[in-house]
KOLKOL-136428 format. One record per residue: residue number from 1; residue in three letters; chain; x, y, z of N, C-alpha, C in turn. Coordinates in Angstrom, 3 decimals, decimal comma. Layout:
<nodes>
<NUM "Ala" "A" <X Y Z> <X Y Z> <X Y Z>>,
...
</nodes>
This chain:
<nodes>
<1 "Unk" "A" <37,530 61,649 72,220> <35,974 62,560 73,315> <36,161 61,124 74,390>>,
<2 "Unk" "A" <36,370 60,053 73,910> <36,755 59,048 75,482> <37,650 59,523 76,809>>,
<3 "Unk" "A" <38,245 60,877 76,666> <38,898 61,369 77,566> <37,563 62,489 78,361>>,
<4 "Unk" "A" <36,832 62,486 78,134> <35,683 63,373 78,745> <34,911 62,866 79,711>>,
<5 "Unk" "A" <34,033 63,395 80,620> <32,942 62,589 81,391> <32,566 64,486 81,227>>,
<6 "Unk" "A" <31,139 63,434 80,971> <29,668 64,474 81,326> <29,609 65,014 82,567>>,
<7 "Unk" "A" <28,887 66,508 83,061> <28,865 66,492 84,101> <27,581 66,756 84,548>>,
<8 "Unk" "A" <26,606 67,446 83,252> <25,906 67,686 83,859> <24,740 66,790 81,638>>,
<9 "Unk" "A" <24,140 66,498 82,552> <23,470 65,873 81,204> <23,096 67,041 79,709>>,
<10 "Unk" "A" <22,598 66,828 78,750> <21,537 67,669 77,912> <20,870 68,254 78,221>>,
<11 "Unk" "A" <20,565 69,693 78,517> <19,242 70,014 79,174> <19,025 71,614 78,520>>,
<12 "Unk" "A" <18,669 72,565 79,455> <18,227 74,136 79,326> <18,956 74,547 80,728>>,
<13 "Unk" "A" <20,178 75,562 80,586> <20,909 75,693 81,926> <20,584 77,027 81,698>>,
<14 "Unk" "A" <20,428 77,690 82,921> <19,753 79,133 82,928> <21,315 79,858 83,461>>,
<15 "Unk" "A" <21,779 81,026 82,754> <22,542 81,401 83,675> <22,269 82,031 84,788>>,
<16 "Unk" "A" <22,992 82,347 85,863> <23,199 82,835 86,639> <24,398 84,232 86,926>>,
<17 "Unk" "A" <25,328 83,558 86,617> <26,203 84,632 86,934> <27,462 84,505 85,975>>,
<18 "Unk" "A" <27,734 85,833 85,298> <28,416 85,623 83,944> <30,202 86,270 84,473>>,
<19 "Unk" "A" <31,066 85,607 84,306> <32,509 85,909 84,610> <33,328 86,657 83,823>>,
<20 "Unk" "A" <34,266 86,670 84,220> <35,625 87,542 83,017> <35,731 86,606 81,370>>,
<21 "Unk" "A" <35,814 87,334 80,831> <35,383 86,866 79,104> <37,305 86,919 79,116>>,
<22 "Unk" "A" <37,905 86,094 78,250> <39,895 85,435 77,666> <39,649 85,438 76,275>>,
<23 "Unk" "A" <39,799 86,713 75,531> <39,640 86,754 74,016> <41,425 85,836 73,567>>,
<24 "Unk" "A" <41,267 85,181 72,819> <42,454 83,887 71,916> <42,324 84,245 70,829>>,
<25 "Unk" "A" <42,893 84,032 70,073> <42,977 83,911 68,383> <43,776 82,912 67,844>>,
<26 "Unk" "A" <43,346 82,217 66,407> <44,073 81,982 65,801> <43,884 82,018 64,295>>,
<27 "Unk" "A" <44,537 81,605 63,328> <45,247 81,446 61,850> <44,416 80,682 61,597>>,
<28 "Unk" "A" <43,036 80,625 60,855> <42,286 79,980 60,086> <42,949 79,509 58,689>>,
<29 "Unk" "A" <42,063 78,692 58,138> <42,601 78,558 56,349> <41,846 80,727 55,578>>,
<30 "Unk" "A" <40,915 80,604 56,571> <40,575 82,387 55,684> <40,450 83,192 56,490>>,
<31 "Unk" "A" <41,786 82,841 57,451> <42,687 84,282 57,861> <42,721 84,085 59,657>>,
<32 "Unk" "A" <42,881 85,457 60,512> <42,854 85,156 62,014> <41,537 85,041 62,164>>,
<33 "Unk" "A" <41,103 83,902 62,998> <39,448 83,630 63,669> <40,010 84,043 65,277>>,
<34 "Unk" "A" <39,028 85,313 65,007> <38,978 86,178 66,445> <37,892 85,210 67,553>>,
<35 "Unk" "A" <37,823 84,852 68,580> <37,150 84,120 69,587> <37,636 84,389 70,923>>,
<36 "Unk" "A" <36,638 83,459 72,038> <36,381 84,342 73,410> <35,467 83,114 74,415>>,
<37 "Unk" "A" <36,560 83,059 75,609> <35,939 82,245 75,992> <35,348 82,482 77,201>>,
<38 "Unk" "A" <33,941 82,681 77,621> <33,391 83,154 78,972> <33,437 82,491 79,981>>,
<39 "Unk" "A" <33,710 82,688 81,642> <33,268 81,719 82,631> <32,184 82,739 83,415>>,
<40 "Unk" "A" <31,257 80,865 83,087> <29,759 81,332 83,512> <29,067 79,983 84,253>>,
<41 "Unk" "A" <28,596 80,614 85,550> <27,711 79,627 86,006> <26,434 79,697 86,020>>,
<42 "Unk" "A" <25,897 78,578 86,473> <24,431 78,509 85,859> <23,917 77,992 87,378>>,
<43 "Unk" "A" <22,149 78,334 87,500> <21,597 78,160 88,815> <21,587 76,582 88,842>>,
<44 "Unk" "A" <21,873 76,759 89,910> <21,176 74,984 90,601> <23,259 74,221 90,434>>,
<45 "Unk" "A" <23,633 75,005 89,707> <25,072 74,459 89,429> <26,262 75,300 89,870>>,
<46 "Unk" "A" <26,155 75,962 90,834> <27,083 77,376 91,377> <28,207 76,235 91,159>>,
<47 "Unk" "A" <28,540 75,745 91,682> <30,230 74,847 92,208> <30,919 74,609 91,170>>,
<48 "Unk" "A" <30,146 74,895 89,686> <31,159 75,099 88,655> <31,695 76,352 87,976>>,
<49 "Unk" "A" <32,049 76,949 87,866> <32,608 77,911 87,397> <32,387 76,819 85,685>>,
<50 "Unk" "A" <31,929 77,521 84,662> <31,828 76,678 82,869> <32,438 77,544 82,047>>,
<51 "Unk" "A" <33,202 76,708 81,068> <34,064 78,084 80,317> <32,516 77,642 79,359>>,
<52 "Unk" "A" <32,570 78,663 78,071> <31,907 78,738 77,318> <31,948 79,558 76,198>>,
<53 "Unk" "A" <32,383 78,854 74,830> <33,597 79,380 73,775> <32,016 80,289 72,771>>,
<54 "Unk" "A" <32,886 81,819 72,195> <31,890 82,048 71,343> <33,587 82,999 70,112>>,
<55 "Unk" "A" <32,575 83,231 69,072> <32,892 83,881 68,304> <33,364 85,388 69,527>>,
<56 "Unk" "A" <34,469 86,324 68,701> <34,308 86,868 69,514> <32,853 88,644 69,305>>,
<57 "Unk" "A" <32,556 88,155 67,719> <31,615 89,332 67,503> <30,458 88,911 67,758>>,
<58 "Unk" "A" <30,026 87,491 68,420> <28,923 87,197 69,315> <29,607 87,733 70,394>>,
<59 "Unk" "A" <28,192 88,195 70,804> <27,442 88,407 72,312> <27,962 88,059 73,302>>,
<60 "Unk" "A" <28,051 88,272 74,437> <28,735 86,846 75,820> <27,681 86,703 75,854>>,
<61 "Unk" "A" <27,235 85,492 77,190> <26,421 85,034 77,615> <25,620 86,166 78,533>>,
<62 "Unk" "A" <24,337 86,166 78,738> <23,812 87,480 79,865> <22,921 86,457 80,846>>,
<63 "Unk" "A" <22,585 87,351 81,830> <22,270 86,422 83,246> <20,313 86,250 82,484>>,
<64 "Unk" "A" <20,535 84,760 82,940> <18,836 84,533 82,948> <18,992 83,621 81,373>>,
<65 "Unk" "A" <19,660 83,786 80,672> <19,535 83,210 79,570> <19,914 81,700 79,263>>,
<66 "Unk" "A" <18,918 80,756 78,657> <19,319 80,014 79,160> <19,944 78,947 77,986>>,
<67 "Unk" "A" <20,937 78,670 78,197> <21,641 77,427 76,805> <21,326 76,576 76,880>>,
<68 "Unk" "A" <21,582 75,755 76,069> <21,381 74,730 75,828> <22,115 73,915 75,304>>,
<69 "Unk" "A" <22,592 71,820 76,112> <24,046 71,178 75,765> <24,029 70,618 76,931>>,
<70 "Unk" "A" <25,225 70,382 76,634> <25,818 70,058 78,236> <26,982 70,299 78,726>>,
<71 "Unk" "A" <27,126 70,080 79,780> <28,308 70,301 80,482> <29,559 69,270 80,583>>,
<72 "Unk" "A" <30,802 69,422 80,396> <31,365 68,068 80,731> <32,798 68,309 80,595>>,
<73 "Unk" "A" <33,304 67,507 80,920> <35,106 67,555 81,918> <36,170 66,714 81,179>>,
<74 "Unk" "A" <37,342 66,866 81,466> <38,477 65,783 81,004> <38,142 65,098 82,672>>,
<75 "Unk" "A" <38,375 63,688 82,789> <38,385 63,059 83,424> <39,455 63,101 84,674>>,
<76 "Unk" "A" <40,493 64,102 84,459> <41,304 64,034 85,209> <41,300 65,731 86,097>>,
<77 "Unk" "A" <39,486 66,504 85,861> <39,428 67,696 86,383> <40,769 68,573 85,839>>,
<78 "Unk" "A" <41,532 68,406 85,200> <43,223 69,547 84,793> <42,123 70,770 84,603>>,
<79 "Unk" "A" <40,829 70,662 84,025> <41,007 72,412 83,184> <38,851 72,327 83,419>>,
<80 "Unk" "A" <38,666 73,356 83,672> <37,718 73,782 83,620> <36,636 73,025 83,146>>,
<81 "Unk" "A" <35,459 72,815 83,614> <34,209 72,243 82,799> <33,853 72,941 81,423>>,
<82 "Unk" "A" <33,408 72,590 80,794> <33,392 72,917 79,435> <31,451 72,817 79,291>>,
<83 "Unk" "A" <30,884 73,881 78,081> <29,975 73,293 77,520> <29,783 73,109 76,245>>,
<84 "Unk" "A" <29,035 71,887 76,439> <28,560 71,312 74,605> <27,839 71,904 74,495>>,
<85 "Unk" "A" <27,210 73,076 73,166> <26,468 73,395 72,939> <25,669 71,755 72,542>>,
<86 "Unk" "A" <24,353 72,845 72,306> <23,531 71,244 72,227> <23,884 71,212 70,383>>,
<87 "Unk" "A" <23,740 69,724 69,304> <23,691 69,751 67,810> <22,762 69,194 67,601>>,
<88 "Unk" "A" <22,300 69,652 66,933> <20,957 68,329 66,653> <21,734 67,311 65,001>>,
<89 "Unk" "A" <20,981 66,347 64,905> <21,528 65,431 63,343> <22,752 64,605 63,108>>,
<90 "Unk" "A" <23,088 64,942 64,888> <24,353 64,164 64,117> <25,547 64,512 63,913>>,
<91 "Unk" "A" <25,624 65,803 65,036> <27,495 66,752 64,830> <26,944 67,198 63,524>>,
<92 "Unk" "A" <28,065 66,527 62,919> <29,255 67,090 62,049> <27,661 66,611 60,280>>,
<93 "Unk" "A" <27,570 65,590 60,332> <26,305 65,362 59,331> <25,441 65,877 59,045>>,
<94 "Unk" "A" <24,425 66,291 57,978> <23,258 66,679 58,100> <23,328 67,484 56,625>>,
<95 "Unk" "A" <21,697 68,305 56,674> <21,580 68,414 55,404> <21,925 70,067 55,254>>,
<96 "Unk" "A" <22,343 70,236 54,119> <22,779 71,723 53,676> <21,135 72,528 53,457>>,
<97 "Unk" "A" <21,743 73,466 52,590> <20,041 74,861 52,568> <20,242 75,813 53,232>>,
<98 "Unk" "A" <18,845 76,189 53,923> <18,937 77,894 54,479> <19,825 77,196 55,808>>,
<99 "Unk" "A" <19,833 78,201 56,985> <20,071 78,410 57,835> <21,828 77,708 57,795>>,
<100 "Unk" "A" <22,501 78,352 57,569> <23,931 78,209 57,276> <24,709 78,955 58,587>>,
<101 "Unk" "A" <25,392 78,580 59,427> <26,304 77,821 60,282> <27,362 79,120 60,284>>,
<102 "Unk" "A" <27,587 80,428 60,923> <28,477 81,457 60,665> <29,798 80,622 60,385>>,
<103 "Unk" "A" <30,907 81,377 59,883> <32,149 81,146 60,320> <32,966 81,119 61,927>>,
<104 "Unk" "A" <32,308 81,899 62,639> <32,095 82,095 64,228> <32,185 80,948 64,513>>,
<105 "Unk" "A" <30,557 80,159 64,494> <30,609 79,062 64,811> <30,471 78,200 64,291>>,
<106 "Unk" "A" <31,586 77,863 63,305> <31,826 77,110 62,866> <33,371 76,409 63,161>>,
<107 "Unk" "A" <33,947 77,640 63,427> <35,360 77,612 63,907> <35,592 77,372 65,887>>,
<108 "Unk" "A" <34,214 77,238 65,913> <34,057 77,921 67,408> <33,994 75,682 67,637>>,
<109 "Unk" "A" <33,221 75,366 66,636> <32,884 73,649 66,565> <34,356 73,388 66,775>>,
<110 "Unk" "A" <35,151 73,886 65,157> <36,522 73,085 65,496> <37,467 72,965 66,274>>,
<111 "Unk" "A" <37,068 73,873 67,292> <38,368 74,478 68,374> <36,955 72,887 69,786>>,
<112 "Unk" "A" <35,942 73,609 69,762> <35,620 72,349 70,939> <36,414 71,049 69,941>>,
<113 "Unk" "A" <36,397 70,265 68,778> <36,670 68,832 68,775> <38,352 68,917 69,225>>,
<114 "Unk" "A" <38,948 70,333 68,884> <40,209 70,224 68,410> <40,962 70,329 70,029>>,
<115 "Unk" "A" <39,981 70,704 70,718> <40,244 70,703 72,116> <39,817 69,111 73,000>>,
<116 "Unk" "A" <39,375 68,316 72,150> <38,975 66,587 72,825> <39,800 65,297 72,131>>,
<117 "Unk" "A" <40,297 66,675 71,065> <41,561 65,365 70,100> <42,958 66,290 71,133>>,
<118 "Unk" "A" <43,304 67,363 71,024> <44,161 66,926 72,532> <44,308 66,822 74,011>>,
<119 "Unk" "A" <42,877 66,613 74,272> <42,618 65,681 75,842> <43,152 64,844 75,544>>,
<120 "Unk" "A" <42,344 63,632 74,252> <43,222 62,948 74,102> <44,502 61,957 74,226>>,
<121 "Unk" "A" <44,953 63,050 73,162> <46,126 62,524 73,386> <47,236 62,952 74,483>>,
<122 "Unk" "A" <47,142 64,045 75,267> <47,736 63,994 76,806> <47,287 62,148 77,605>>,
<123 "Unk" "A" <45,867 62,432 77,465> <45,210 61,459 77,534> <45,967 59,805 77,814>>,
<124 "Unk" "A" <45,790 59,666 76,102> <46,635 58,539 75,953> <47,829 58,254 75,816>>,
<125 "Unk" "A" <48,572 59,466 75,633> <50,520 59,564 75,823> <50,878 59,300 77,384>>,
<126 "Unk" "A" <49,880 60,785 77,988> <50,138 59,954 79,214> <51,366 61,321 79,334>>,
<127 "Unk" "A" <51,189 62,123 78,785> <51,696 63,458 78,771> <51,214 64,785 79,448>>,
<128 "Unk" "A" <51,946 65,592 79,761> <51,235 66,990 80,321> <51,447 68,239 79,060>>,
<129 "Unk" "A" <50,853 68,728 78,878> <51,080 70,161 78,958> <52,022 71,061 79,586>>,
<130 "Unk" "A" <53,390 71,847 79,199> <54,072 72,550 80,195> <53,681 73,682 80,392>>,
<131 "Unk" "A" <52,591 74,528 80,200> <51,929 75,651 80,222> <50,742 75,820 79,754>>,
<132 "Unk" "A" <49,743 76,417 80,491> <48,376 76,074 79,661> <48,576 77,164 78,671>>,
<133 "Unk" "A" <49,647 78,027 78,065> <49,881 78,973 76,485> <49,986 77,988 75,798>>,
<134 "Unk" "A" <51,054 76,665 76,463> <50,953 75,351 75,437> <49,906 74,504 74,982>>,
<135 "Unk" "A" <48,950 74,407 75,713> <48,453 73,704 75,896> <47,221 74,392 74,636>>,
<136 "Unk" "A" <46,516 75,773 74,669> <46,255 76,087 74,353> <46,962 76,584 72,731>>,
<137 "Unk" "A" <48,277 76,660 72,656> <49,289 76,232 70,826> <48,346 74,878 70,265>>,
<138 "Unk" "A" <48,762 73,957 71,225> <48,110 72,910 70,059> <47,159 73,028 69,501>>,
<139 "Unk" "A" <45,548 73,089 70,679> <43,860 73,479 70,109> <44,521 74,514 68,991>>,
<140 "Unk" "A" <45,013 75,159 69,057> <45,129 76,603 67,642> <46,308 75,481 66,982>>,
<141 "Unk" "A" <46,347 75,029 66,852> <47,014 73,897 65,630> <46,197 72,994 65,306>>,
<142 "Unk" "A" <45,940 72,353 66,500> <44,675 70,806 66,080> <43,517 71,787 65,242>>,
<143 "Unk" "A" <42,969 72,866 65,194> <41,592 73,398 65,048> <41,823 72,911 63,696>>,
<144 "Unk" "A" <42,205 74,108 62,752> <42,734 73,945 61,104> <42,251 72,240 60,655>>,
<145 "Unk" "A" <42,955 71,772 61,431> <42,931 70,136 60,636> <41,892 69,814 60,475>>,
<146 "Unk" "A" <40,977 70,788 61,648> <39,362 69,497 61,940> <38,674 69,791 60,932>>,
<147 "Unk" "A" <38,811 71,411 60,563> <38,279 71,710 59,670> <39,075 71,898 58,613>>,
<148 "Unk" "A" <39,937 71,169 58,056> <39,987 70,915 56,787> <39,769 69,127 56,337>>,
<149 "Unk" "A" <39,298 68,703 57,499> <39,190 67,262 57,479> <37,843 67,446 57,416>>,
<150 "Unk" "A" <36,403 68,100 57,954> <35,634 67,924 57,882> <35,262 68,358 56,216>>,
<151 "Unk" "A" <35,941 69,315 55,855> <35,993 70,158 54,236> <35,748 68,850 53,777>>,
<152 "Unk" "A" <37,072 67,874 53,989> <37,257 67,542 52,595> <35,946 65,979 52,310>>,
<153 "Unk" "A" <36,103 64,988 53,767> <34,344 64,376 54,381> <33,078 65,413 53,330>>,
<154 "Unk" "A" <32,995 66,645 53,566> <31,481 66,690 52,817> <32,253 67,198 51,347>>,
<155 "Unk" "A" <33,510 67,147 50,881> <33,642 67,387 49,664> <33,116 65,737 48,795>>,
<156 "Unk" "A" <33,482 65,206 49,618> <33,386 63,436 49,570> <31,825 62,845 49,520>>,
<157 "Unk" "A" <30,457 63,541 49,993> <29,923 62,983 50,634> <28,644 63,577 49,545>>,
<158 "Unk" "A" <27,831 62,475 49,268> <27,411 62,549 47,900> <26,343 64,159 48,385>>,
<159 "Unk" "A" <25,667 64,410 47,015> <25,017 65,610 47,623> <23,696 64,985 47,774>>,
<160 "Unk" "A" <22,553 65,894 49,218> <21,787 65,305 49,826> <20,936 66,535 49,008>>,
<161 "Unk" "A" <19,630 65,670 49,188> <18,687 66,168 48,129> <17,994 67,554 49,141>>,
<162 "Unk" "A" <17,254 68,541 48,956> <17,611 69,516 50,139> <16,396 69,691 51,174>>,
<163 "Unk" "A" <17,014 69,134 51,916> <16,455 68,984 53,097> <17,038 69,559 54,772>>,
<164 "Unk" "A" <15,962 70,691 54,837> <16,954 71,324 56,019> <16,386 70,845 57,364>>,
<165 "Unk" "A" <17,956 70,628 57,888> <18,275 70,938 59,886> <17,366 71,812 60,092>>,
<166 "Unk" "A" <16,119 71,965 60,866> <15,559 73,284 61,544> <16,306 72,633 62,633>>,
<167 "Unk" "A" <16,341 72,226 63,361> <16,281 72,464 64,812> <17,753 72,432 64,981>>,
<168 "Unk" "A" <19,152 72,231 64,027> <20,357 72,460 63,642> <20,164 74,244 63,901>>,
<169 "Unk" "A" <19,162 74,171 62,880> <19,723 75,875 62,568> <19,311 76,465 63,322>>,
<170 "Unk" "A" <18,046 76,176 64,566> <17,979 77,084 65,443> <18,719 77,285 66,806>>,
<171 "Unk" "A" <19,352 75,946 66,703> <20,246 76,007 67,756> <21,321 77,111 67,546>>,
<172 "Unk" "A" <21,717 77,236 66,296> <22,911 77,798 66,488> <24,118 77,173 66,263>>,
<173 "Unk" "A" <23,744 76,183 65,391> <25,000 74,691 66,049> <24,855 74,126 64,398>>,
<174 "Unk" "A" <24,685 74,821 63,594> <24,381 73,902 62,340> <25,434 73,632 62,379>>,
<175 "Unk" "A" <25,524 72,031 60,901> <26,708 71,414 60,686> <27,689 72,462 59,927>>,
<176 "Unk" "A" <29,044 72,466 59,513> <29,908 73,383 58,783> <28,816 72,733 57,429>>,
<177 "Unk" "A" <28,725 74,627 57,054> <28,126 74,173 55,248> <29,231 73,412 54,573>>,
<178 "Unk" "A" <29,527 72,984 52,940> <29,426 72,729 52,191> <29,727 74,069 51,402>>,
<179 "Unk" "A" <31,401 73,795 50,986> <32,000 75,231 50,760> <31,949 75,118 48,751>>,
<180 "Unk" "A" <32,431 76,172 48,017> <32,463 75,757 46,652> <33,829 75,846 46,796>>,
<181 "Unk" "A" <34,926 76,580 47,449> <36,279 76,168 47,827> <36,588 74,691 48,566>>,
<182 "Unk" "A" <37,496 74,213 47,744> <37,984 72,495 48,374> <38,732 73,153 49,437>>,
<183 "Unk" "A" <39,101 72,066 50,488> <39,885 72,658 51,500> <41,485 72,679 50,991>>,
<184 "Unk" "A" <42,124 73,971 51,501> <43,499 73,461 50,334> <44,175 72,824 51,386>>,
<185 "Unk" "A" <44,441 73,024 52,742> <45,172 71,245 53,498> <44,978 69,906 53,127>>,
<186 "Unk" "A" <44,885 69,092 53,101> <44,757 67,720 52,640> <44,976 67,673 54,268>>,
<187 "Unk" "A" <43,622 66,394 54,917> <44,008 66,206 56,528> <44,374 64,584 56,096>>,
<188 "Unk" "A" <45,536 64,556 57,118> <45,848 63,233 56,813> <46,019 63,189 58,231>>,
<189 "Unk" "A" <44,615 63,608 59,048> <45,602 62,825 60,291> <44,336 61,351 60,724>>,
<190 "Unk" "A" <45,039 60,684 61,757> <44,191 59,907 61,626> <44,763 59,916 64,157>>,
<191 "Unk" "A" <43,543 60,134 64,327> <44,227 60,110 65,758> <44,890 59,662 67,022>>,
<192 "Unk" "A" <44,712 58,076 66,360> <45,361 57,039 66,955> <46,755 57,117 66,337>>,
<193 "Unk" "A" <47,368 57,957 65,491> <48,585 57,263 65,123> <49,560 59,352 65,054>>,
<194 "Unk" "A" <48,436 59,882 66,257> <48,768 60,966 66,793> <50,486 61,073 67,174>>,
<195 "Unk" "A" <51,539 62,088 66,992> <52,666 61,607 68,250> <53,321 63,157 68,125>>,
<196 "Unk" "A" <54,066 63,469 68,864> <55,276 64,734 69,020> <54,981 64,795 67,949>>,
<197 "Unk" "A" <56,083 64,020 67,462> <57,613 63,514 66,823> <56,961 63,980 65,282>>,
<198 "Unk" "A" <56,230 63,091 65,188> <54,973 63,539 63,578> <54,756 64,951 63,359>>,
<199 "Unk" "A" <54,417 65,296 64,806> <53,432 66,601 64,169> <54,655 67,754 64,172>>,
<200 "Unk" "A" <55,651 68,040 65,083> <56,496 68,318 65,727> <55,372 69,688 66,374>>,
<201 "Unk" "A" <56,499 70,955 66,094> <55,650 72,180 66,744> <53,926 72,220 66,259>>,
<202 "Unk" "A" <53,086 72,001 66,756> <52,344 72,178 66,356> <51,128 72,803 68,034>>,
</nodes>
């Protein structure tokens, strides 16, 4: 994520305008995952059209709604700014228990992290995607690997006592829950080792 810069710090941002929505999908470990990206303007920051990701079965942001998080963009400003939803308890880590995230919220996080990894890869190698569709295909291929990597870490983590992170639960961005099924694909992914040759058609 070193290639991302923060445009606006963490806080509550009021939606002023909701623009067009773009639907997209990718194949996850449990089938097709349907996502949407909404273009939003926030009060006082109308110079930015900000991408806000969500699962397609979740409602789009509404005018007057307050979203909590920060706004960031790639250092070269090649892509629209992105809204990074506020996460409590250190991102992926945290207790299980009540308030588990929905599959859509988990995949939205995976896609957000995959986007940062792909952006970092392009920045570090000095390469550029040929088209926007190629860029999305790279993210689509990396997102399941992020999920598998997190599942693997969760499976190896010592069982925590039932301490529910209520702040995460209430924000709708709970850490990925530990599932009873082990991740099928093994994540042998180290960011510094990524190359197009090794990944092939990703």
